[in-house]
C-alpha positions in Angstrom: -19.3 8.1 -10.3 -18.9 4.4 -11.6 -16.0 3.9 -9.1 -18.1 5.3 -6.2 -20.8 2.8 -7.3 -18.2 -0.2 -7.3 -16.9 0.8 -3.9 -20.5 0.8 -2.5 -21.3 -2.7 -4.0 -18.1 -4.1 -2.7 -19.0 -2.6 0.8 -22.3 -4.2 0.8 -20.7 -7.6 -0.3 -18.4 -7.3 2.5 -21.1 -7.0 5.0 -22.8 -10.1 3.7 -19.7 -12.3 3.4 -18.5 -15.6 5.1 -17.6 -15.8 8.8 -15.3 -13.3 10.0 -11.6 -14.3 10.5 -10.1 -13.5 13.9 -8.1 -10.3 14.1 -4.4 -10.4 13.5 -2.1 -8.2 15.5 0.0 -5.7 13.5 3.4 -7.3 14.6 2.5 -10.6 13.0 0.7 -9.4 9.7 3.7 -9.2 7.4 3.5 -11.7 4.5 0.8 -13.9 6.0 -2.8 -14.6 4.7 -5.3 -11.9 5.6 -3.2 -8.9 5.5 -1.3 -6.8 3.0 0.9 -5.2 5.9 4.5 -4.9 4.7 3.6 -6.0 1.2 5.2 -4.5 -1.9 3.0 -4.8 -5.2 4.3 -4.1 -8.7 1.5 -3.2 -11.3 1.1 -3.1 -15.1 -1.2 -0.3 -15.9 -3.4 0.9 -18.9 -4.9 4.2 -18.9 -8.0 3.6 -21.4 -9.9 7.0 -20.6 -8.9 9.4 -23.5 -5.4 10.2 -22.2 -4.0 13.6 -22.9 -5.0 15.8 -26.0 -6.7 12.8 -27.5 -3.8 10.7 -27.1 -5.7 7.5 -26.6 -4.8 4.5 -24.6 -1.6 4.8 -22.5 0.4 2.0 -20.5 2.9 2.0 -17.8 3.9 0.4 -14.7 3.6 1.2 -11.0 4.8 0.0 -7.7 3.0 0.2 -4.2 4.0 -0.6 -0.7 1.2 -1.2 1.9 1.2 -0.7 5.7 -1.7 -1.4 7.8 -2.5 1.3 10.2 -5.6 0.0 11.8 -5.3 -3.8 11.8 -8.4 -4.5 13.8 -10.6 -2.5 11.4 -13.8 -0.6 12.3 -16.6 -3.2 11.5 -16.7 -5.3 14.5 -20.4 -6.6 14.1 -19.8 -8.2 10.5 -18.8 -11.6 9.3 -16.0 -9.9 7.3 -12.7 -8.7 8.9 -11.6 -5.2 7.8 -8.4 -3.3 8.1 -7.3 0.2 7.1 -3.9 0.9 5.4 -1.7 3.4 3.8 -0.1 2.7 0.4 2.7 4.7 -1.2 4.5 4.3 -4.4 5.3 5.4 -7.9 3.7 5.2 -11.4 5.1 5.6 -14.8 2.7 6.1 -17.8 3.4 6.4 -21.6 1.2 7.8 -24.3 2.0 8.0 -28.0 0.2 8.8 -31.2 0.9 9.9 -34.7 -0.4 11.7 -37.8 0.4 10.0 -41.0 0.8 11.1 -44.5 1.4 13.9 -45.4 2.6 14.9 -41.8 4.4 11.8 -40.6 4.8 13.3 -37.1 4.8 11.2 -33.8 4.2 12.5 -30.3 4.6 11.0 -26.9 3.9 11.9 -23.5 5.5 10.4 -20.4 4.7 10.9 -16.8 6.0 9.9 -13.4 3.8 10.4 -10.3 4.6 9.8 -6.6 1.5 8.3 -5.0 0.1 8.3 -1.4 -3.2 6.5 -0.8 -5.5 5.1 1.8 -7.0 1.6 1.4 -9.8 -0.2 3.3 -9.5 -4.1 3.0 -12.4 -6.2 3.5 -11.3 -9.9 4.1 -13.9 -12.6 3.3 -11.3 -15.2 4.5 -7.6 -15.4 4.7 -7.0 -15.1 1.1 -9.6 -13.0 -0.5 -10.2 -9.4 -0.1 -11.8 -6.6 -1.8 -11.0 -2.8 -1.2 -11.9 0.7 -2.1 -9.1 3.2 -2.1 -8.1 6.8 -2.8 -4.8 7.7 -4.2 -3.4 11.2 -4.1 -0.5 11.9 -6.5 1.6 14.7 -8.1 2.0 14.3 -12.0 5.4 15.1 -13.6 5.2 14.9 -17.4 6.9 15.8 -20.6 6.1 15.7 -24.3 8.4 14.8 -27.2 8.3 14.5 -30.9 10.0 12.6 -33.7 10.4 15.7 -35.9 13.5 17.9 -35.2 12.3 21.4 -34.2 8.6 20.5 -33.9 6.8 22.4 -31.3 5.7 20.4 -28.4 3.6 21.4 -25.4 5.2 22.3 -22.4 5.6 19.8 -19.4 2.7 19.1 -17.0 2.6 18.9 -13.3 0.1 18.9 -10.6 -1.7 17.3 -7.8 -4.6 14.8 -8.7 -6.6 12.2 -7.0 -7.8 8.6 -8.3 -10.6 6.7 -6.9 -10.4 3.0 -7.2 -11.7 -0.4 -6.2 -9.8 -3.6 -6.3 -9.4 -7.2 -5.4 -6.7 -9.3 -4.0 -6.3 -13.0 -3.7 -3.2 -14.4 -1.7 -1.5 -17.6 -2.7 1.3 -19.0 -0.5 4.2 -16.6 -1.5 2.3 -13.8 -3.6 -0.8 -12.0 -3.8 -2.5 -11.3 -7.1 -4.2 -8.0 -7.4 -6.6 -6.2 -10.0 -7.9 -2.6 -9.6 -10.2 -0.5 -11.6 -9.8 3.2 -11.0 -11.0 6.7 -12.2 -7.7 6.9 -14.3 -6.4 3.3 -14.9 -6.8 -0.3 -15.0 -4.3 -2.3 -13.1 -3.2 -6.0 -12.7 -0.3 -6.7 -10.4 1.6 -9.1 -7.9 2.3 -8.3 -4.4 5.0 -10.2 -2.4 
């Protein structure tokens, strides 16, 4: 619910932003201000929302590649230029925790997830944008322990979705990104 509220707030801000930038054609958008088309992003991620079986906070890395599908957007009567894109990539997450004396047992959970998502960018100018997005992913996870013969849960796998809101600020050669989602917090750089 919190993420949906953030997306609505970002959408309202987008409608009231500064003068709308001129649309940029799809052929000319790669690595230029005012578009994320053709850009790859690398994220550090933290999953602070409880993790698996009380595992607590997890950490990881992720990578995304964004393609703009609708460069002219759909909001033509606003001051903000929008575009709609597709992002795909891969995430890796790690959780670990332990039980001290008298058990001295440590557990860890690792997960990789191929990701496909839709993103709606709202550009306030050629450098600054906010966006809501939805990621669909497939989790592939496995458990391990430091104790030989210790029983670990089986692997985990399955489809899931994440709703997120983010911000991007483009510098001359890189784009700085931050996202808050229903499963993770992310900081990244696009190029």
